[in-house]
C-alpha positions in Angstrom: 136.8 167.5 183.0 134.3 165.6 183.3 134.8 163.1 180.7 136.8 160.1 180.3 137.8 156.7 177.7 138.2 153.4 179.7 140.4 150.8 177.2 139.6 147.4 178.0 141.3 145.3 175.6 143.1 142.1 174.9 145.5 141.5 177.4 143.0 139.7 179.7 143.6 136.5 177.2 146.5 136.0 179.7 144.2 134.9 182.5 141.6 133.1 180.2 142.8 129.6 180.3 142.6 129.9 184.6 139.8 131.8 184.7 137.1 130.7 182.3 135.3 133.3 180.3 136.5 135.8 182.9 138.5 138.3 181.6 141.0 140.0 183.5 139.3 143.6 184.4 136.9 141.1 186.3 139.0 138.7 188.0 138.6 140.3 192.0 141.4 142.3 193.0 141.5 143.2 196.7 137.4 142.1 196.7 136.4 143.5 194.0 136.7 142.8 189.8 139.8 145.2 189.0 137.7 147.3 186.6 136.1 148.8 189.8 139.2 150.3 191.2 139.8 151.7 187.9 136.4 153.5 188.0 136.1 154.7 191.1 139.6 156.2 191.0 138.4 158.3 187.9 135.2 159.1 189.6 137.2 160.6 192.8 138.9 162.8 190.4 135.8 164.1 189.4 134.7 162.3 186.3 131.1 161.6 185.4 130.6 159.9 182.1 133.3 157.0 181.3 132.9 155.5 178.0 134.3 151.8 177.7 135.8 150.6 174.6 135.6 146.9 175.2 136.7 143.8 172.9 137.5 140.8 174.5 134.6 139.4 176.7 133.0 142.6 176.2 129.4 140.9 177.1 130.2 141.1 180.9 130.8 144.4 181.4 127.8 145.9 180.7 125.2 143.3 183.1 128.1 143.8 185.9 128.1 147.8 185.9 125.2 148.7 184.2 124.3 152.2 183.7 127.3 153.1 186.4 125.0 154.7 189.0 126.1 152.6 192.0 129.4 154.2 191.4 128.2 157.8 190.7 128.9 157.6 186.9 127.2 157.4 183.8 129.0 154.3 182.0 128.3 154.0 178.3 129.8 150.9 176.3 131.4 150.5 172.6 132.4 147.2 171.4 135.2 146.7 168.4 134.2 144.2 165.9 137.8 143.8 165.3 140.7 144.7 166.7 141.4 148.3 166.4 144.6 148.9 168.5 144.6 151.9 171.2 144.1 154.6 168.7 141.4 152.6 166.5 139.8 152.2 169.8 139.8 155.6 170.9 138.6 156.9 167.8 135.8 153.9 167.8 133.9 155.6 171.0 134.0 159.2 169.4 130.5 159.4 168.8 129.7 158.5 172.7 131.9 161.8 173.7 130.0 164.9 174.9 132.7 167.3 175.0 133.8 170.4 173.3 136.2 170.0 170.6 138.6 172.4 173.1 137.7 170.2 176.1 140.1 167.7 178.0 139.1 164.1 177.9 140.8 161.4 180.2 142.1 158.2 178.4 143.2 155.3 180.6 144.1 151.4 180.2 142.1 148.9 182.0 145.4 146.9 182.5 147.3 149.4 184.5 147.1 149.9 188.5 148.9 153.4 189.3 148.2 155.6 191.8 148.7 158.3 189.0 147.2 162.0 190.4 144.8 162.2 187.2 143.5 165.9 188.2 147.8 166.9 188.4 147.6 165.7 184.6 144.8 167.5 183.8 146.3 170.4 185.5 149.6 170.0 183.7 147.6 170.0 180.2 145.7 172.6 181.1 148.4 174.9 182.0 150.7 174.3 179.1 147.7 174.7 176.4 149.1 170.9 175.4 146.9 169.2 172.8 147.7 166.1 174.3 149.3 165.2 178.0 150.8 162.0 178.8 151.5 160.2 182.2 155.0 159.2 182.3 156.7 157.1 184.5 160.5 156.3 185.2 161.5 152.6 185.5 165.3 150.7 186.5 165.7 148.8 182.9 163.6 150.3 180.2 164.8 147.9 177.6 161.3 146.4 177.6 159.7 149.5 176.6 159.3 152.3 174.4 160.8 155.8 175.6 159.5 159.2 175.8 162.1 161.3 176.4 161.1 165.5 177.4 163.1 168.5 177.1 163.5 170.7 180.0 160.0 172.0 180.0 158.4 168.2 179.5 157.2 168.9 176.2 157.5 165.2 174.5 160.5 165.2 171.9 160.1 161.5 170.4 158.7 158.2 170.6 161.1 155.8 170.7 161.2 151.8 169.9 162.6 149.1 172.6 166.3 150.1 172.9 168.7 147.9 171.6 171.5 148.9 173.0 173.0 150.7 175.5 173.5 154.0 173.7 169.8 153.9 172.5 168.5 154.2 176.3 168.5 158.0 176.7 166.1 158.3 178.9 164.4 156.0 181.7 160.6 157.4 180.6 158.1 155.3 179.8 154.7 155.8 178.8 152.3 155.0 181.9 149.0 154.3 180.1 146.9 157.5 180.7 146.3 160.4 178.7 144.6 163.6 178.1 143.4 164.3 175.2 141.9 167.8 173.4 138.8 166.2 171.9 139.5 167.5 168.6 142.7 165.3 168.5 140.6 162.2 168.8 138.6 163.4 165.7 142.1 163.5 163.8 142.9 159.8 164.5 141.8 157.5 161.6 138.3 155.6 161.5 137.6 152.0 161.0 141.0 150.6 160.8 143.7 149.4 163.4 145.8 152.6 165.3 148.4 152.4 167.2 148.7 155.7 169.6 152.4 155.0 170.0 153.6 153.8 166.7 151.0 156.4 164.5 149.2 158.8 166.3 151.7 160.4 168.6 154.1 160.3 166.2 152.1 161.9 163.1 151.0 164.8 166.0 155.0 165.3 167.1 155.1 165.9 163.1 152.9 168.1 162.6 153.7 170.2 165.4 151.3 169.5 167.6 152.2 169.9 171.6 152.5 166.8 173.5 153.1 167.4 177.3 154.9 164.6 179.7 154.2 164.8 183.1 156.6 162.5 184.8 154.9 161.3 188.0 156.9 158.4 189.9 154.1 157.0 192.2 152.3 153.3 192.3 152.8 151.7 188.7 151.8 148.1 187.5 151.0 146.6 184.4 148.9 144.1 185.0 149.9 142.0 182.1 150.5 138.5 183.9 149.0 136.2 186.1 152.0 136.8 189.3 151.2 141.0 188.3 147.9 140.9 189.1 148.4 138.9 192.3 151.1 141.6 193.4 148.7 144.3 192.6 145.8 142.7 194.8 147.9 142.6 197.7 149.4 146.0 197.1 145.9 147.5 196.9 145.0 145.7 200.1 148.1 146.9 202.0 147.3 150.3 200.6 150.7 150.6 198.2 148.0 151.3 195.8 145.7 153.5 196.6 141.9 152.7 195.7 138.7 154.4 197.1 136.9 150.8 196.2 139.1 148.5 198.6 135.9 146.7 200.7 137.7 147.3 203.9 140.5 148.8 205.8 143.6 148.4 204.7 146.1 145.7 206.1 147.6 142.8 205.7 144.9 140.8 205.1 141.4 141.2 203.9 138.9 138.5 204.6 135.3 138.6 202.7 131.5 138.1 204.4 131.4 134.2 204.4 134.6 133.1 204.3 135.6 130.9 207.1 139.4 131.1 208.5 140.8 128.9 211.4 141.6 130.6 214.2 145.7 129.5 213.8 145.6 130.4 210.0 148.0 133.0 209.3 147.2 135.6 206.3 149.7 138.5 205.9 151.2 140.5 202.6 147.8 141.3 201.8 146.0 138.3 201.3 142.6 138.4 199.9 140.2 135.4 200.9 136.8 135.4 199.0 133.4 134.8 199.7 133.0 131.3 200.8 136.2 130.3 200.8 137.8 128.2 203.5 141.3 128.5 205.2 141.8 125.5 207.5 143.9 125.2 211.2 147.5 125.5 210.5 147.5 126.9 206.9 149.6 129.9 205.9 148.7 132.1 203.2 151.1 135.3 202.1 150.5 137.8 199.4 147.9 135.9 197.5 144.6 135.7 196.5 141.9 133.5 197.1 138.8 133.5 195.4 135.2 132.6 196.3 135.0 129.2 197.3 138.0 127.9 197.3 139.8 125.8 200.2 143.1 125.7 201.7 143.2 122.6 203.2 145.1 122.2 207.1 148.9 123.0 207.0 148.9 124.2 203.1 151.4 127.0 202.6 150.3 129.4 199.7 152.9 132.4 199.0 152.2 134.8 196.0 149.8 132.7 194.1 146.3 133.0 192.9 143.8 130.1 193.6 140.6 130.2 191.5 137.2 129.6 192.2 136.0 126.9 193.8 139.5 125.1 193.6 140.9 123.1 196.3 144.9 123.2 198.1 145.2 119.8 199.8 146.8 119.7 202.9 150.4 120.1 203.7 150.6 121.2 199.7 153.2 124.4 198.9 152.0 126.6 196.5 155.1 129.3 195.7 154.4 131.5 192.4 151.6 129.3 191.2 148.2 129.9 189.6 145.8 127.6 190.4 142.4 127.5 187.9 138.9 127.7 188.7 137.7 124.2 190.1 141.1 122.4 189.9 141.8 120.0 192.7 145.6 119.7 194.4 146.2 116.7 196.5 147.5 116.7 199.8 151.1 116.9 200.1 152.1 118.5 196.5 154.8 121.5 195.9 154.1 123.8 192.7 156.9 126.4 192.4 158.5 128.8 190.1 155.2 129.9 188.1 153.6 126.9 188.0 150.1 126.6 186.3 146.9 124.2 186.9 144.4 125.0 184.2 140.8 124.8 185.4 139.2 121.2 186.6 142.5 119.9 186.7 143.1 117.3 189.3 146.9 116.4 190.8 146.9 113.4 193.1 148.6 113.4 196.3 152.1 113.7 196.7 152.6 113.6 192.9 154.3 116.8 192.3 157.5 118.1 194.0 159.6 121.3 193.0 162.7 121.2 195.8 165.4 118.5 195.9 165.0 114.7 197.3 167.6 116.4 199.9 
């Protein structure tokens, strides 16, 4: 298998108010745009040609990645004029594929950070003679997901909606967002209209007698659908919990990019990333957080599990815990923002204006 489709879609809007016009796959995770990790892992698994199926702010991808040669890839781009859903997006790029009808095509989701063994998924697909193979992962609480039960051989038996009662939880297996399709199957997806793979394509294939094979791989898996998950994913990449050949440095507690300044007594832990040109002043503590280019963490500030946008400034002794600070925002000294607080781009909060803890 040398060909793949990368679905880069609408979930990026969840970060848009905090990162201006930068879609989530281009927000730096462990020092490089998140999409770089996806592309590098596919290349390491032997993929040479990738078609990016894009919609949201698609115009930023091609200028950055170009033809993909810097990553050892051949990249092409197809932009949806209207949202087509996962199945529709796959069908929409079919004309760019070079594979023969019986050859496998990898399809993966730009919003998922995973340690999936891509070569093992392709091997499973080939050895079981499947029409489509799916990466499945197990979750402790499957109520938020559609369920994918399989038989003793791993063959998929159904696609079930999110369970509403305990009796409906017949498995803890869910669709993890990576597939291998035989090229011919892609051509059976209706063209020119929205199509959901889980609600239409996969159930339709099952009903027609097609062979859908599941491969359960319970390695690292994280849906980056929220800013908190994005920060966690970046930290896990830095610490080596989520594998990627694109991390620009050794795995460890911290990743400090070139031209960043960190005071000798500042403490960086938990997979923290300090972007280019950013500054962390004396006595500051930054744990499990992403500090983007040009941001400033002033003396004595404490930042935990937070995203600090480009050019933002966090005042002295201010506490951030699970917060997201937009690009160029200014947080004055002695503030306290916790529990998912959001500060929009270029907003200003004066010194001592907000606290979350009690007066005691």
